[in-house]
C-alpha positions as CSV (number, residue, x, y, z in Angstrom):
1,Q,-0.1,94.1,-19.7
2,V,2.7,92.1,-18.0
3,Q,5.0,90.3,-20.3
4,L,7.6,87.8,-19.3
5,V,10.1,86.4,-21.8
6,E,12.5,83.7,-20.9
7,S,15.8,82.9,-22.6
8,G,19.0,81.1,-22.0
9,G,17.9,77.5,-22.2
10,G,19.7,74.9,-24.3
11,L,21.6,71.6,-24.2
12,V,24.4,71.1,-21.6
13,Q,26.3,68.2,-20.3
14,A,25.9,66.9,-16.8
15,G,27.9,69.0,-14.4
16,G,27.7,72.1,-16.5
17,S,26.0,75.4,-16.0
18,L,23.4,77.6,-17.6
19,R,21.9,81.0,-16.8
20,L,18.3,81.6,-17.6
21,S,16.9,85.1,-18.0
22,C,13.4,86.4,-17.7
23,A,12.8,89.9,-19.1
24,A,9.8,91.5,-17.5
25,S,7.8,94.4,-18.9
26,G,4.4,96.1,-18.6
27,R,4.6,97.6,-15.2
28,T,6.7,98.3,-12.2
29,F,7.7,95.1,-10.4
30,D,8.9,96.4,-7.0
31,R,5.8,95.0,-5.3
32,Y,6.0,91.7,-7.1
33,A,7.3,88.2,-6.3
34,M,9.1,86.6,-9.2
35,C,9.5,82.9,-9.4
36,W,11.0,80.0,-11.5
37,F,9.1,76.8,-12.0
38,R,9.9,73.8,-14.2
39,Q,8.0,71.0,-15.8
40,A,9.6,67.8,-16.8
41,P,7.9,65.3,-19.3
42,G,5.2,63.4,-17.5
43,K,5.7,65.3,-14.2
44,E,3.9,68.0,-12.4
45,T,5.1,71.6,-12.4
46,E,7.7,72.1,-9.7
47,F,8.6,75.2,-7.8
48,L,12.3,76.1,-7.9
49,A,13.0,79.5,-6.5
50,V,11.3,82.9,-5.7
51,I,12.6,86.4,-5.2
52,R,10.9,89.4,-3.8
53,W,11.7,92.2,-6.2
54,S,11.8,95.0,-3.7
55,S,14.1,93.4,-1.1
56,G,15.9,90.8,-3.1
57,D,15.0,88.2,-0.5
58,T,15.0,84.6,-1.9
59,Y,13.6,81.2,-1.1
60,Y,14.5,77.9,-2.7
61,A,13.1,74.4,-3.1
62,D,15.3,71.8,-1.3
63,S,15.9,70.1,-4.6
64,V,17.9,73.0,-6.0
65,K,19.2,74.7,-2.9
66,G,23.0,75.2,-3.2
67,R,23.0,74.6,-7.0
68,F,20.6,77.2,-8.3
69,T,20.6,81.0,-7.6
70,I,17.8,83.4,-8.3
71,S,18.6,87.1,-8.7
72,R,17.3,90.2,-10.3
73,D,18.6,93.3,-12.1
74,N,16.5,96.3,-11.4
75,A,18.0,98.4,-14.2
76,K,17.2,95.7,-16.8
77,N,13.9,94.5,-15.3
78,T,15.3,91.0,-15.5
79,V,15.3,88.0,-13.3
80,Y,17.9,85.3,-13.6
81,L,18.3,81.7,-12.6
82,Q,21.9,80.6,-12.4
83,M,22.0,76.8,-12.6
84,N,25.2,75.0,-11.6
85,S,26.1,71.3,-11.3
86,L,23.3,70.4,-13.6
87,K,22.0,66.8,-13.7
88,P,20.0,64.9,-16.3
89,E,17.0,65.1,-14.0
90,D,17.1,68.9,-14.3
91,T,15.9,68.4,-17.9
92,A,12.6,70.3,-18.2
93,I,10.9,73.3,-19.6
94,Y,11.7,76.2,-17.3
95,Y,9.1,79.0,-16.7
96,C,9.3,82.4,-15.2
97,A,6.2,83.7,-13.3
98,A,5.2,86.8,-11.5
99,T,2.6,87.8,-9.0
100,P,1.7,91.0,-7.1
101,G,2.5,90.1,-3.6
102,S,4.7,91.9,-1.1
103,G,3.6,90.1,2.1
104,S,5.7,88.2,4.5
105,R,4.9,84.7,3.2
106,W,6.5,83.0,0.2
107,Y,4.5,82.4,-2.9
108,I,5.5,78.9,-4.1
109,R,2.4,77.4,-5.6
110,Q,1.7,77.6,-9.3
111,I,-1.9,78.7,-8.7
112,E,-0.6,81.9,-6.9
113,Y,1.0,83.3,-10.0
114,D,-0.9,85.5,-12.4
115,Y,1.7,86.0,-15.2
116,W,3.8,83.4,-17.0
117,G,6.4,83.3,-19.7
118,Q,6.4,80.9,-22.6
119,G,9.1,78.7,-21.2
120,T,12.6,77.8,-22.2
121,Q,13.8,74.2,-22.7
122,V,16.8,72.9,-20.7
123,T,18.2,69.6,-21.6
124,V,21.0,68.0,-19.6
125,S,22.8,65.1,-21.2
126,S,24.6,62.4,-19.2
């Protein structure tokens, strides 16, 4: 059974940084795509970034490109989201998700992901 456990959220001032972690277990993920989404109060779930575990190739939403970086550590079976230059509008619950998919297209829709973590709260104060 796939398990994803996020950590690293918290309260930070605008302009600050946080690094979120997603510890993955339950199987080998080298044929998986791993993704970060977020959901702000009263808003729909938003795609942020995705990484192909095998190649390390990445793809970002325009809203976070240049500020957020997704990466993975094979030895630790962990995916990270480094978030810099945080803004109050980045306040949300951040979710890690995984799906078996090694094709050429990017998986960026919530419905495409089979496994989800419990989420971690990020609050950015102004």
